[in-house]
Gaussian input, Z-matrix of N, CA and C with variables (Angstrom, degrees):
# hf/3-21g

backbone

0 1
 N
 C     1     B1
 C     2     B2     1     A1
 N     3     B3     2     A2     1     D1
 C     4     B4     3     A3     2     D2
 C     5     B5     4     A4     3     D3
 N     6     B6     5     A5     4     D4
 C     7     B7     6     A6     5     D5
 C     8     B8     7     A7     6     D6
 N     9     B9     8     A8     7     D7
 C    10    B10     9     A9     8     D8
 C    11    B11    10    A10     9     D9
 N    12    B12    11    A11    10    D10
 C    13    B13    12    A12    11    D11
 C    14    B14    13    A13    12    D12
 N    15    B15    14    A14    13    D13
 C    16    B16    15    A15    14    D14
 C    17    B17    16    A16    15    D15
 N    18    B18    17    A17    16    D16
 C    19    B19    18    A18    17    D17
 C    20    B20    19    A19    18    D18
 N    21    B21    20    A20    19    D19
 C    22    B22    21    A21    20    D20
 C    23    B23    22    A22    21    D21
 N    24    B24    23    A23    22    D22
 C    25    B25    24    A24    23    D23
 C    26    B26    25    A25    24    D24
 N    27    B27    26    A26    25    D25
 C    28    B28    27    A27    26    D26
 C    29    B29    28    A28    27    D27
 N    30    B30    29    A29    28    D28
 C    31    B31    30    A30    29    D29
 C    32    B32    31    A31    30    D30
 N    33    B33    32    A32    31    D31
 C    34    B34    33    A33    32    D32
 C    35    B35    34    A34    33    D33
 N    36    B36    35    A35    34    D34
 C    37    B37    36    A36    35    D35
 C    38    B38    37    A37    36    D36
 N    39    B39    38    A38    37    D37
 C    40    B40    39    A39    38    D38
 C    41    B41    40    A40    39    D39
 N    42    B42    41    A41    40    D40
 C    43    B43    42    A42    41    D41
 C    44    B44    43    A43    42    D42
 N    45    B45    44    A44    43    D43
 C    46    B46    45    A45    44    D44
 C    47    B47    46    A46    45    D45
 N    48    B48    47    A47    46    D46
 C    49    B49    48    A48    47    D47
 C    50    B50    49    A49    48    D48
 N    51    B51    50    A50    49    D49
 C    52    B52    51    A51    50    D50
 C    53    B53    52    A52    51    D51
 N    54    B54    53    A53    52    D52
 C    55    B55    54    A54    53    D53
 C    56    B56    55    A55    54    D54
 N    57    B57    56    A56    55    D55
 C    58    B58    57    A57    56    D56
 C    59    B59    58    A58    57    D57
 N    60    B60    59    A59    58    D58
 C    61    B61    60    A60    59    D59
 C    62    B62    61    A61    60    D60
 N    63    B63    62    A62    61    D61
 C    64    B64    63    A63    62    D62
 C    65    B65    64    A64    63    D63
 N    66    B66    65    A65    64    D64
 C    67    B67    66    A66    65    D65
 C    68    B68    67    A67    66    D66
 N    69    B69    68    A68    67    D67
 C    70    B70    69    A69    68    D68
 C    71    B71    70    A70    69    D69
 N    72    B72    71    A71    70    D70
 C    73    B73    72    A72    71    D71
 C    74    B74    73    A73    72    D72
 N    75    B75    74    A74    73    D73
 C    76    B76    75    A75    74    D74
 C    77    B77    76    A76    75    D75
 N    78    B78    77    A77    76    D76
 C    79    B79    78    A78    77    D77
 C    80    B80    79    A79    78    D78
 N    81    B81    80    A80    79    D79
 C    82    B82    81    A81    80    D80
 C    83    B83    82    A82    81    D81
 N    84    B84    83    A83    82    D82
 C    85    B85    84    A84    83    D83
 C    86    B86    85    A85    84    D84
 N    87    B87    86    A86    85    D85
 C    88    B88    87    A87    86    D86
 C    89    B89    88    A88    87    D87
 N    90    B90    89    A89    88    D88
 C    91    B91    90    A90    89    D89
 C    92    B92    91    A91    90    D90
 N    93    B93    92    A92    91    D91
 C    94    B94    93    A93    92    D92
 C    95    B95    94    A94    93    D93
 N    96    B96    95    A95    94    D94
 C    97    B97    96    A96    95    D95
 C    98    B98    97    A97    96    D96
 N    99    B99    98    A98    97    D97
 C   100   B100    99    A99    98    D98
 C   101   B101   100   A100    99    D99
 N   102   B102   101   A101   100   D100
 C   103   B103   102   A102   101   D101
 C   104   B104   103   A103   102   D102
 N   105   B105   104   A104   103   D103
 C   106   B106   105   A105   104   D104
 C   107   B107   106   A106   105   D105
 N   108   B108   107   A107   106   D106
 C   109   B109   108   A108   107   D107
 C   110   B110   109   A109   108   D108
 N   111   B111   110   A110   109   D109
 C   112   B112   111   A111   110   D110
 C   113   B113   112   A112   111   D111
 N   114   B114   113   A113   112   D112
 C   115   B115   114   A114   113   D113
 C   116   B116   115   A115   114   D114
 N   117   B117   116   A116   115   D115
 C   118   B118   117   A117   116   D116
 C   119   B119   118   A118   117   D117
 N   120   B120   119   A119   118   D118
 C   121   B121   120   A120   119   D119
 C   122   B122   121   A121   120   D120
 N   123   B123   122   A122   121   D121
 C   124   B124   123   A123   122   D122
 C   125   B125   124   A124   123   D123
 N   126   B126   125   A125   124   D124
 C   127   B127   126   A126   125   D125
 C   128   B128   127   A127   126   D126
 N   129   B129   128   A128   127   D127
 C   130   B130   129   A129   128   D128
 C   131   B131   130   A130   129   D129
 N   132   B132   131   A131   130   D130
 C   133   B133   132   A132   131   D131
 C   134   B134   133   A133   132   D132
 N   135   B135   134   A134   133   D133
 C   136   B136   135   A135   134   D134
 C   137   B137   136   A136   135   D135
 N   138   B138   137   A137   136   D136
 C   139   B139   138   A138   137   D137
 C   140   B140   139   A139   138   D138
 N   141   B141   140   A140   139   D139
 C   142   B142   141   A141   140   D140
 C   143   B143   142   A142   141   D141
 N   144   B144   143   A143   142   D142
 C   145   B145   144   A144   143   D143
 C   146   B146   145   A145   144   D144
 N   147   B147   146   A146   145   D145
 C   148   B148   147   A147   146   D146
 C   149   B149   148   A148   147   D147
 N   150   B150   149   A149   148   D148
 C   151   B151   150   A150   149   D149
 C   152   B152   151   A151   150   D150
 N   153   B153   152   A152   151   D151
 C   154   B154   153   A153   152   D152
 C   155   B155   154   A154   153   D153
 N   156   B156   155   A155   154   D154
 C   157   B157   156   A156   155   D155
 C   158   B158   157   A157   156   D156
 N   159   B159   158   A158   157   D157
 C   160   B160   159   A159   158   D158
 C   161   B161   160   A160   159   D159
 N   162   B162   161   A161   160   D160
 C   163   B163   162   A162   161   D161
 C   164   B164   163   A163   162   D162
 N   165   B165   164   A164   163   D163
 C   166   B166   165   A165   164   D164
 C   167   B167   166   A166   165   D165
 N   168   B168   167   A167   166   D166
 C   169   B169   168   A168   167   D167
 C   170   B170   169   A169   168   D168
 N   171   B171   170   A170   169   D169
 C   172   B172   171   A171   170   D170
 C   173   B173   172   A172   171   D171
 N   174   B174   173   A173   172   D172
 C   175   B175   174   A174   173   D173
 C   176   B176   175   A175   174   D174
 N   177   B177   176   A176   175   D175
 C   178   B178   177   A177   176   D176
 C   179   B179   178   A178   177   D177
 N   180   B180   179   A179   178   D178
 C   181   B181   180   A180   179   D179
 C   182   B182   181   A181   180   D180
 N   183   B183   182   A182   181   D181
 C   184   B184   183   A183   182   D182
 C   185   B185   184   A184   183   D183
 N   186   B186   185   A185   184   D184
 C   187   B187   186   A186   185   D185
 C   188   B188   187   A187   186   D186
 N   189   B189   188   A188   187   D187
 C   190   B190   189   A189   188   D188
 C   191   B191   190   A190   189   D189
 N   192   B192   191   A191   190   D190
 C   193   B193   192   A192   191   D191
 C   194   B194   193   A193   192   D192
 N   195   B195   194   A194   193   D193
 C   196   B196   195   A195   194   D194
 C   197   B197   196   A196   195   D195
 N   198   B198   197   A197   196   D196
 C   199   B199   198   A198   197   D197
 C   200   B200   199   A199   198   D198
 N   201   B201   200   A200   199   D199
 C   202   B202   201   A201   200   D200
 C   203   B203   202   A202   201   D201
 N   204   B204   203   A203   202   D202
 C   205   B205   204   A204   203   D203
 C   206   B206   205   A205   204   D204
 N   207   B207   206   A206   205   D205
 C   208   B208   207   A207   206   D206
 C   209   B209   208   A208   207   D207
 N   210   B210   209   A209   208   D208
 C   211   B211   210   A210   209   D209
 C   212   B212   211   A211   210   D210
 N   213   B213   212   A212   211   D211
 C   214   B214   213   A213   212   D212
 C   215   B215   214   A214   213   D213
 N   216   B216   215   A215   214   D214
 C   217   B217   216   A216   215   D215
 C   218   B218   217   A217   216   D216
 N   219   B219   218   A218   217   D217
 C   220   B220   219   A219   218   D218
 C   221   B221   220   A220   219   D219
 N   222   B222   221   A221   220   D220
 C   223   B223   222   A222   221   D221
 C   224   B224   223   A223   222   D222
 N   225   B225   224   A224   223   D223
 C   226   B226   225   A225   224   D224
 C   227   B227   226   A226   225   D225
 N   228   B228   227   A227   226   D226
 C   229   B229   228   A228   227   D227
 C   230   B230   229   A229   228   D228
 N   231   B231   230   A230   229   D229
 C   232   B232   231   A231   230   D230
 C   233   B233   232   A232   231   D231
 N   234   B234   233   A233   232   D232
 C   235   B235   234   A234   233   D233
 C   236   B236   235   A235   234   D234
 N   237   B237   236   A236   235   D235
 C   238   B238   237   A237   236   D236
 C   239   B239   238   A238   237   D237
 N   240   B240   239   A239   238   D238
 C   241   B241   240   A240   239   D239
 C   242   B242   241   A241   240   D240
 N   243   B243   242   A242   241   D241
 C   244   B244   243   A243   242   D242
 C   245   B245   244   A244   243   D243
 N   246   B246   245   A245   244   D244
 C   247   B247   246   A246   245   D245
 C   248   B248   247   A247   246   D246
 N   249   B249   248   A248   247   D247
 C   250   B250   249   A249   248   D248
 C   251   B251   250   A250   249   D249
 N   252   B252   251   A251   250   D250
 C   253   B253   252   A252   251   D251
 C   254   B254   253   A253   252   D252
 N   255   B255   254   A254   253   D253
 C   256   B256   255   A255   254   D254
 C   257   B257   256   A256   255   D255
 N   258   B258   257   A257   256   D256
 C   259   B259   258   A258   257   D257
 C   260   B260   259   A259   258   D258
 N   261   B261   260   A260   259   D259
 C   262   B262   261   A261   260   D260
 C   263   B263   262   A262   261   D261
 N   264   B264   263   A263   262   D262
 C   265   B265   264   A264   263   D263
 C   266   B266   265   A265   264   D264
 N   267   B267   266   A266   265   D265
 C   268   B268   267   A267   266   D266
 C   269   B269   268   A268   267   D267
 N   270   B270   269   A269   268   D268
 C   271   B271   270   A270   269   D269
 C   272   B272   271   A271   270   D270
 N   273   B273   272   A272   271   D271
 C   274   B274   273   A273   272   D272
 C   275   B275   274   A274   273   D273
 N   276   B276   275   A275   274   D274
 C   277   B277   276   A276   275   D275
 C   278   B278   277   A277   276   D276
 N   279   B279   278   A278   277   D277
 C   280   B280   279   A279   278   D278
 C   281   B281   280   A280   279   D279
 N   282   B282   281   A281   280   D280
 C   283   B283   282   A282   281   D281
 C   284   B284   283   A283   282   D282
 N   285   B285   284   A284   283   D283
 C   286   B286   285   A285   284   D284
 C   287   B287   286   A286   285   D285
 N   288   B288   287   A287   286   D286
 C   289   B289   288   A288   287   D287
 C   290   B290   289   A289   288   D288
 N   291   B291   290   A290   289   D289
 C   292   B292   291   A291   290   D290
 C   293   B293   292   A292   291   D291
 N   294   B294   293   A293   292   D292
 C   295   B295   294   A294   293   D293
 C   296   B296   295   A295   294   D294
 N   297   B297   296   A296   295   D295
 C   298   B298   297   A297   296   D296
 C   299   B299   298   A298   297   D297
 N   300   B300   299   A299   298   D298
 C   301   B301   300   A300   299   D299
 C   302   B302   301   A301   300   D300
 N   303   B303   302   A302   301   D301
 C   304   B304   303   A303   302   D302
 C   305   B305   304   A304   303   D303
 N   306   B306   305   A305   304   D304
 C   307   B307   306   A306   305   D305
 C   308   B308   307   A307   306   D306
 N   309   B309   308   A308   307   D307
 C   310   B310   309   A309   308   D308
 C   311   B311   310   A310   309   D309
 N   312   B312   311   A311   310   D310
 C   313   B313   312   A312   311   D311
 C   314   B314   313   A313   312   D312
 N   315   B315   314   A314   313   D313
 C   316   B316   315   A315   314   D314
 C   317   B317   316   A316   315   D315
 N   318   B318   317   A317   316   D316
 C   319   B319   318   A318   317   D317
 C   320   B320   319   A319   318   D318
 N   321   B321   320   A320   319   D319
 C   322   B322   321   A321   320   D320
 C   323   B323   322   A322   321   D321
 N   324   B324   323   A323   322   D322
 C   325   B325   324   A324   323   D323
 C   326   B326   325   A325   324   D324

   B1=1.4400
   B2=1.5214
   B3=1.3157
   B4=1.4608
   B5=1.5205
   B6=1.3121
   B7=1.4590
   B8=1.5236
   B9=1.3083
   B10=1.4549
   B11=1.5187
   B12=1.3164
   B13=1.4625
   B14=1.5207
   B15=1.3164
   B16=1.4586
   B17=1.5270
   B18=1.3341
   B19=1.4668
   B20=1.5293
   B21=1.3171
   B22=1.4625
   B23=1.5308
   B24=1.3612
   B25=1.4723
   B26=1.5303
   B27=1.3251
   B28=1.4661
   B29=1.5316
   B30=1.3257
   B31=1.4660
   B32=1.5326
   B33=1.3382
   B34=1.4649
   B35=1.5231
   B36=1.3561
   B37=1.4543
   B38=1.5222
   B39=1.3247
   B40=1.4544
   B41=1.5284
   B42=1.3231
   B43=1.4650
   B44=1.5301
   B45=1.3271
   B46=1.4658
   B47=1.5274
   B48=1.3339
   B49=1.4683
   B50=1.5258
   B51=1.3206
   B52=1.4552
   B53=1.5259
   B54=1.3464
   B55=1.4634
   B56=1.5182
   B57=1.3026
   B58=1.4551
   B59=1.5216
   B60=1.3446
   B61=1.4622
   B62=1.5378
   B63=1.3194
   B64=1.4665
   B65=1.5351
   B66=1.3379
   B67=1.4725
   B68=1.5323
   B69=1.3276
   B70=1.4611
   B71=1.5175
   B72=1.3218
   B73=1.4667
   B74=1.5232
   B75=1.3419
   B76=1.4729
   B77=1.5256
   B78=1.3318
   B79=1.4552
   B80=1.5208
   B81=1.3366
   B82=1.4586
   B83=1.5173
   B84=1.3071
   B85=1.4557
   B86=1.5254
   B87=1.3213
   B88=1.4640
   B89=1.5306
   B90=1.3228
   B91=1.4669
   B92=1.5291
   B93=1.3272
   B94=1.4620
   B95=1.5281
   B96=1.3170
   B97=1.4553
   B98=1.5281
   B99=1.3139
   B100=1.4596
   B101=1.5261
   B102=1.3232
   B103=1.4628
   B104=1.5234
   B105=1.3263
   B106=1.4557
   B107=1.5204
   B108=1.3416
   B109=1.4648
   B110=1.5232
   B111=1.3290
   B112=1.4675
   B113=1.5195
   B114=1.3293
   B115=1.4693
   B116=1.5251
   B117=1.3274
   B118=1.4642
   B119=1.5235
   B120=1.3326
   B121=1.4619
   B122=1.5308
   B123=1.3191
   B124=1.4705
   B125=1.5235
   B126=1.3158
   B127=1.4648
   B128=1.5333
   B129=1.3193
   B130=1.4662
   B131=1.5252
   B132=1.3412
   B133=1.4598
   B134=1.5170
   B135=1.3236
   B136=1.4643
   B137=1.5234
   B138=1.3312
   B139=1.4622
   B140=1.5253
   B141=1.3180
   B142=1.4597
   B143=1.5227
   B144=1.3345
   B145=1.4654
   B146=1.5186
   B147=1.3161
   B148=1.4597
   B149=1.5340
   B150=1.3383
   B151=1.4627
   B152=1.5228
   B153=1.3290
   B154=1.4636
   B155=1.5296
   B156=1.3149
   B157=1.4593
   B158=1.5340
   B159=1.3233
   B160=1.4641
   B161=1.5326
   B162=1.3223
   B163=1.4592
   B164=1.5176
   B165=1.3209
   B166=1.4665
   B167=1.5133
   B168=1.3134
   B169=1.4590
   B170=1.5131
   B171=1.3263
   B172=1.4623
   B173=1.5262
   B174=1.3304
   B175=1.4649
   B176=1.5269
   B177=1.3129
   B178=1.4691
   B179=1.5233
   B180=1.3279
   B181=1.4617
   B182=1.5257
   B183=1.3277
   B184=1.4653
   B185=1.5301
   B186=1.3208
   B187=1.4700
   B188=1.5256
   B189=1.3074
   B190=1.4579
   B191=1.5071
   B192=1.3265
   B193=1.4659
   B194=1.5313
   B195=1.3407
   B196=1.4581
   B197=1.5327
   B198=1.3215
   B199=1.4652
   B200=1.5343
   B201=1.3147
   B202=1.4672
   B203=1.5321
   B204=1.3272
   B205=1.4580
   B206=1.5263
   B207=1.2986
   B208=1.4640
   B209=1.5264
   B210=1.3258
   B211=1.4608
   B212=1.5333
   B213=1.3281
   B214=1.4644
   B215=1.5307
   B216=1.3167
   B217=1.4697
   B218=1.5272
   B219=1.3308
   B220=1.4589
   B221=1.5257
   B222=1.3242
   B223=1.4636
   B224=1.5217
   B225=1.3446
   B226=1.4634
   B227=1.5285
   B228=1.3339
   B229=1.4678
   B230=1.5219
   B231=1.3357
   B232=1.4644
   B233=1.5318
   B234=1.3214
   B235=1.4697
   B236=1.5155
   B237=1.3326
   B238=1.4657
   B239=1.5229
   B240=1.3309
   B241=1.4692
   B242=1.5161
   B243=1.3358
   B244=1.4717
   B245=1.5277
   B246=1.3330
   B247=1.4651
   B248=1.5144
   B249=1.3405
   B250=1.4639
   B251=1.5230
   B252=1.3243
   B253=1.4662
   B254=1.5230
   B255=1.3137
   B256=1.4745
   B257=1.5300
   B258=1.3193
   B259=1.4645
   B260=1.5233
   B261=1.3206
   B262=1.4698
   B263=1.5296
   B264=1.3225
   B265=1.4722
   B266=1.5306
   B267=1.3300
   B268=1.4739
   B269=1.5211
   B270=1.3254
   B271=1.4594
   B272=1.5289
   B273=1.3213
   B274=1.4643
   B275=1.5278
   B276=1.3212
   B277=1.4664
   B278=1.5272
   B279=1.3255
   B280=1.4657
   B281=1.5120
   B282=1.3336
   B283=1.4625
   B284=1.5251
   B285=1.3133
   B286=1.4632
   B287=1.5214
   B288=1.3176
   B289=1.4686
   B290=1.5231
   B291=1.3392
   B292=1.4668
   B293=1.5255
   B294=1.3360
   B295=1.4670
   B296=1.5146
   B297=1.3332
   B298=1.4665
   B299=1.5252
   B300=1.3325
   B301=1.4700
   B302=1.5272
   B303=1.3216
   B304=1.4651
   B305=1.5289
   B306=1.3232
   B307=1.4658
   B308=1.5240
   B309=1.3325
   B310=1.4647
   B311=1.5218
   B312=1.3230
   B313=1.4658
   B314=1.5269
   B315=1.3305
   B316=1.4570
   B317=1.5220
   B318=1.3328
   B319=1.4697
   B320=1.5191
   B321=1.2864
   B322=1.4670
   B323=1.5259
   B324=1.3126
   B325=1.4696
   B326=1.5029
   A1=108.48
   A2=115.10
   A3=120.96
   A4=110.07
   A5=114.94
   A6=120.46
   A7=108.96
   A8=115.14
   A9=121.78
   A10=108.00
   A11=116.68
   A12=121.32
   A13=109.33
   A14=115.61
   A15=121.23
   A16=108.45
   A17=119.05
   A18=119.97
   A19=113.01
   A20=117.56
   A21=121.53
   A22=111.69
   A23=116.00
   A24=119.18
   A25=113.22
   A26=117.95
   A27=124.54
   A28=113.19
   A29=118.00
   A30=122.95
   A31=108.12
   A32=117.70
   A33=121.26
   A34=109.07
   A35=115.20
   A36=122.08
   A37=108.04
   A38=116.75
   A39=121.40
   A40=109.95
   A41=116.73
   A42=119.43
   A43=112.60
   A44=118.11
   A45=121.26
   A46=112.19
   A47=117.65
   A48=121.37
   A49=110.13
   A50=115.68
   A51=121.10
   A52=111.33
   A53=116.83
   A54=122.34
   A55=110.03
   A56=114.96
   A57=120.29
   A58=107.99
   A59=118.73
   A60=120.02
   A61=113.03
   A62=117.01
   A63=119.31
   A64=111.59
   A65=117.17
   A66=119.29
   A67=113.14
   A68=118.39
   A69=121.00
   A70=114.51
   A71=119.05
   A72=122.41
   A73=109.79
   A74=115.76
   A75=120.34
   A76=108.42
   A77=115.71
   A78=121.07
   A79=112.33
   A80=116.77
   A81=121.14
   A82=108.83
   A83=115.88
   A84=121.63
   A85=110.65
   A86=117.54
   A87=119.16
   A88=109.28
   A89=116.82
   A90=119.95
   A91=109.50
   A92=115.09
   A93=121.37
   A94=110.52
   A95=114.83
   A96=119.95
   A97=108.40
   A98=117.28
   A99=121.04
   A100=110.68
   A101=117.25
   A102=120.95
   A103=110.82
   A104=117.73
   A105=121.99
   A106=112.09
   A107=116.54
   A108=120.42
   A109=110.94
   A110=117.05
   A111=120.73
   A112=110.11
   A113=117.65
   A114=121.49
   A115=110.39
   A116=117.49
   A117=120.92
   A118=111.08
   A119=117.61
   A120=120.25
   A121=111.80
   A122=117.49
   A123=119.80
   A124=109.67
   A125=117.80
   A126=122.42
   A127=111.07
   A128=117.00
   A129=121.10
   A130=110.30
   A131=117.08
   A132=120.98
   A133=112.56
   A134=117.26
   A135=121.29
   A136=110.55
   A137=117.29
   A138=120.36
   A139=111.71
   A140=117.96
   A141=120.49
   A142=111.15
   A143=116.87
   A144=120.98
   A145=111.12
   A146=117.66
   A147=120.56
   A148=111.52
   A149=117.70
   A150=120.56
   A151=109.67
   A152=116.64
   A153=121.36
   A154=110.67
   A155=116.73
   A156=121.77
   A157=110.93
   A158=117.82
   A159=122.12
   A160=110.88
   A161=117.22
   A162=119.64
   A163=112.28
   A164=116.71
   A165=119.54
   A166=111.96
   A167=117.60
   A168=121.33
   A169=112.60
   A170=116.30
   A171=119.18
   A172=111.51
   A173=116.76
   A174=119.92
   A175=110.73
   A176=117.06
   A177=120.46
   A178=112.13
   A179=117.31
   A180=120.56
   A181=111.81
   A182=117.01
   A183=119.61
   A184=112.88
   A185=118.37
   A186=121.05
   A187=110.37
   A188=116.77
   A189=122.69
   A190=115.08
   A191=119.12
   A192=121.88
   A193=111.58
   A194=117.64
   A195=119.63
   A196=112.81
   A197=117.27
   A198=120.41
   A199=111.87
   A200=117.76
   A201=121.38
   A202=110.95
   A203=113.97
   A204=119.08
   A205=108.74
   A206=116.72
   A207=122.09
   A208=111.18
   A209=117.30
   A210=120.72
   A211=110.81
   A212=117.15
   A213=120.23
   A214=110.80
   A215=116.67
   A216=120.32
   A217=110.68
   A218=115.73
   A219=119.87
   A220=110.71
   A221=116.43
   A222=120.80
   A223=112.11
   A224=116.60
   A225=120.32
   A226=110.58
   A227=117.12
   A228=120.33
   A229=111.23
   A230=116.68
   A231=119.91
   A232=110.31
   A233=116.92
   A234=120.68
   A235=112.21
   A236=116.73
   A237=120.07
   A238=110.75
   A239=116.39
   A240=119.78
   A241=112.43
   A242=116.17
   A243=120.15
   A244=110.15
   A245=116.46
   A246=120.13
   A247=112.22
   A248=116.55
   A249=120.14
   A250=111.01
   A251=116.96
   A252=120.46
   A253=111.10
   A254=116.63
   A255=119.60
   A256=111.23
   A257=117.06
   A258=120.12
   A259=110.18
   A260=117.19
   A261=120.75
   A262=110.78
   A263=118.23
   A264=121.06
   A265=110.39
   A266=116.80
   A267=120.28
   A268=110.14
   A269=115.96
   A270=121.38
   A271=110.61
   A272=117.37
   A273=120.83
   A274=111.57
   A275=117.10
   A276=119.93
   A277=111.62
   A278=115.91
   A279=119.84
   A280=112.11
   A281=116.67
   A282=119.51
   A283=112.31
   A284=117.15
   A285=119.90
   A286=110.01
   A287=116.91
   A288=120.94
   A289=111.09
   A290=116.99
   A291=119.66
   A292=112.07
   A293=117.19
   A294=119.82
   A295=111.93
   A296=116.41
   A297=120.28
   A298=110.73
   A299=116.48
   A300=119.46
   A301=111.32
   A302=116.96
   A303=120.86
   A304=110.31
   A305=116.19
   A306=120.34
   A307=111.38
   A308=116.62
   A309=119.25
   A310=114.36
   A311=118.08
   A312=120.31
   A313=111.58
   A314=117.32
   A315=120.30
   A316=109.47
   A317=117.38
   A318=118.70
   A319=111.94
   A320=115.52
   A321=122.69
   A322=109.04
   A323=115.00
   A324=119.28
   A325=110.06
   D1=117.75
   D2=-178.44
   D3=-102.62
   D4=163.10
   D5=176.77
   D6=-104.80
   D7=139.77
   D8=175.41
   D9=-125.11
   D10=163.39
   D11=177.40
   D12=-94.15
   D13=136.16
   D14=175.30
   D15=-66.18
   D16=132.02
   D17=-179.47
   D18=-68.24
   D19=-17.64
   D20=-176.78
   D21=-89.77
   D22=-52.25
   D23=-172.50
   D24=-116.12
   D25=-1.08
   D26=178.88
   D27=64.28
   D28=20.07
   D29=176.33
   D30=-75.44
   D31=143.91
   D32=175.64
   D33=-74.78
   D34=126.84
   D35=-175.37
   D36=-134.98
   D37=149.58
   D38=175.86
   D39=-63.39
   D40=144.65
   D41=179.64
   D42=-73.65
   D43=-6.79
   D44=176.65
   D45=-97.61
   D46=-2.59
   D47=-177.76
   D48=-74.90
   D49=145.35
   D50=176.92
   D51=-86.57
   D52=-33.18
   D53=-179.68
   D54=-133.52
   D55=153.86
   D56=173.68
   D57=-73.82
   D58=129.24
   D59=-178.86
   D60=-69.66
   D61=-20.18
   D62=-177.57
   D63=-86.95
   D64=-53.22
   D65=-174.38
   D66=-105.68
   D67=-13.41
   D68=178.08
   D69=83.33
   D70=7.62
   D71=178.79
   D72=-65.50
   D73=132.90
   D74=178.21
   D75=-71.47
   D76=125.92
   D77=-178.73
   D78=-97.79
   D79=-33.93
   D80=176.59
   D81=-155.46
   D82=156.51
   D83=-179.00
   D84=-90.19
   D85=137.68
   D86=175.09
   D87=-71.75
   D88=151.54
   D89=-179.56
   D90=-118.66
   D91=154.73
   D92=-179.60
   D93=-72.37
   D94=152.12
   D95=173.65
   D96=-75.82
   D97=174.85
   D98=178.95
   D99=-61.49
   D100=-43.54
   D101=177.27
   D102=-62.04
   D103=-40.85
   D104=178.46
   D105=-62.51
   D106=-40.40
   D107=177.99
   D108=-66.71
   D109=-41.27
   D110=179.24
   D111=-62.77
   D112=-45.92
   D113=-179.85
   D114=-63.13
   D115=-40.89
   D116=179.75
   D117=-62.92
   D118=-43.86
   D119=-179.46
   D120=-71.64
   D121=-31.31
   D122=173.59
   D123=-65.53
   D124=-41.37
   D125=177.61
   D126=-60.65
   D127=-46.30
   D128=179.26
   D129=-65.18
   D130=-44.79
   D131=178.83
   D132=-62.15
   D133=-39.76
   D134=178.60
   D135=-61.60
   D136=-43.92
   D137=179.74
   D138=-65.89
   D139=-39.73
   D140=176.57
   D141=-64.80
   D142=-39.85
   D143=177.52
   D144=-63.28
   D145=-40.99
   D146=-179.76
   D147=-66.41
   D148=-39.40
   D149=176.80
   D150=-62.28
   D151=-46.79
   D152=-179.70
   D153=-62.87
   D154=-42.13
   D155=-178.87
   D156=-65.75
   D157=-43.48
   D158=-178.82
   D159=-64.99
   D160=-52.80
   D161=-178.10
   D162=-69.50
   D163=-35.94
   D164=176.16
   D165=-64.88
   D166=-41.78
   D167=178.71
   D168=-65.87
   D169=-41.99
   D170=178.41
   D171=-68.21
   D172=-34.90
   D173=177.62
   D174=-67.19
   D175=-44.76
   D176=179.40
   D177=-66.19
   D178=-32.88
   D179=-179.75
   D180=-69.16
   D181=-24.59
   D182=-177.89
   D183=-92.03
   D184=-2.03
   D185=179.69
   D186=-69.94
   D187=135.83
   D188=174.76
   D189=70.74
   D190=19.42
   D191=-178.20
   D192=-65.44
   D193=-33.60
   D194=-176.64
   D195=-69.69
   D196=-21.07
   D197=179.70
   D198=-89.50
   D199=-3.91
   D200=-176.98
   D201=-91.81
   D202=157.68
   D203=173.83
   D204=-76.93
   D205=172.72
   D206=-178.52
   D207=-61.84
   D208=-40.77
   D209=179.72
   D210=-67.72
   D211=-38.22
   D212=178.67
   D213=-68.14
   D214=-38.46
   D215=178.00
   D216=-64.14
   D217=-40.40
   D218=178.47
   D219=-64.52
   D220=-44.38
   D221=178.48
   D222=-63.09
   D223=-40.74
   D224=178.90
   D225=-65.73
   D226=-38.73
   D227=179.16
   D228=-66.80
   D229=-41.57
   D230=178.33
   D231=-65.20
   D232=-44.03
   D233=178.70
   D234=-62.71
   D235=-40.63
   D236=178.22
   D237=-65.59
   D238=-37.57
   D239=177.81
   D240=-65.48
   D241=-42.51
   D242=177.93
   D243=-65.02
   D244=-42.80
   D245=179.29
   D246=-63.26
   D247=-43.57
   D248=179.12
   D249=-64.49
   D250=-38.22
   D251=177.90
   D252=-64.03
   D253=-41.58
   D254=178.89
   D255=-65.51
   D256=-39.67
   D257=177.51
   D258=-62.87
   D259=-43.13
   D260=-179.45
   D261=-65.09
   D262=-38.23
   D263=177.47
   D264=-65.40
   D265=-45.13
   D266=177.34
   D267=-61.60
   D268=-40.81
   D269=179.11
   D270=-61.46
   D271=-46.72
   D272=-179.22
   D273=-63.82
   D274=-45.30
   D275=178.92
   D276=-63.74
   D277=-42.78
   D278=178.13
   D279=-63.15
   D280=-39.88
   D281=178.70
   D282=-67.51
   D283=-35.54
   D284=176.80
   D285=-63.67
   D286=-47.79
   D287=-178.05
   D288=-68.06
   D289=-52.67
   D290=-177.77
   D291=-69.72
   D292=-33.00
   D293=176.62
   D294=-64.89
   D295=-38.49
   D296=176.54
   D297=-64.69
   D298=-43.45
   D299=177.69
   D300=-63.98
   D301=-39.88
   D302=178.30
   D303=-64.19
   D304=-39.69
   D305=178.76
   D306=-63.69
   D307=-43.63
   D308=-177.35
   D309=-76.90
   D310=-13.42
   D311=176.97
   D312=-105.47
   D313=15.99
   D314=177.43
   D315=-69.37
   D316=159.72
   D317=-179.49
   D318=-68.26
   D319=142.78
   D320=179.32
   D321=-101.73
   D322=148.85
   D323=177.62
   D324=-93.90

C-alpha cells in the first residue's frame, strides 16, 4: 500500500482510498463485482427484450387487419390490448425484482 498526494489538498492518502479523508475529493471510482456486472447486464437485457417483445407483438397483431371483418378487427384489437397489458405487467414486475438486485449489487465505497 503506497501513499499518494491528493490533487486538491496535497494530503498524503492511501492509493486504495476512494476519497481524500481531509477534503473529500474523489480519487478513484469504485467498480462492480463480477456478480454486480452480471446482474446489471441481465437487467439491461431484460429491458431490451421487453421493448422488442412489446413492439413486435403489437406489430404482428396489426398484420392483415384490412382483410378482416369488423368483428375480427375488434377481436384482434382486444387481444392485442390484453397481450400488451400482460407484457407491461411482466415488465414492471421484472424491473422491480431485477432493479432491486442491481441496486444491492452496486459498488460500495
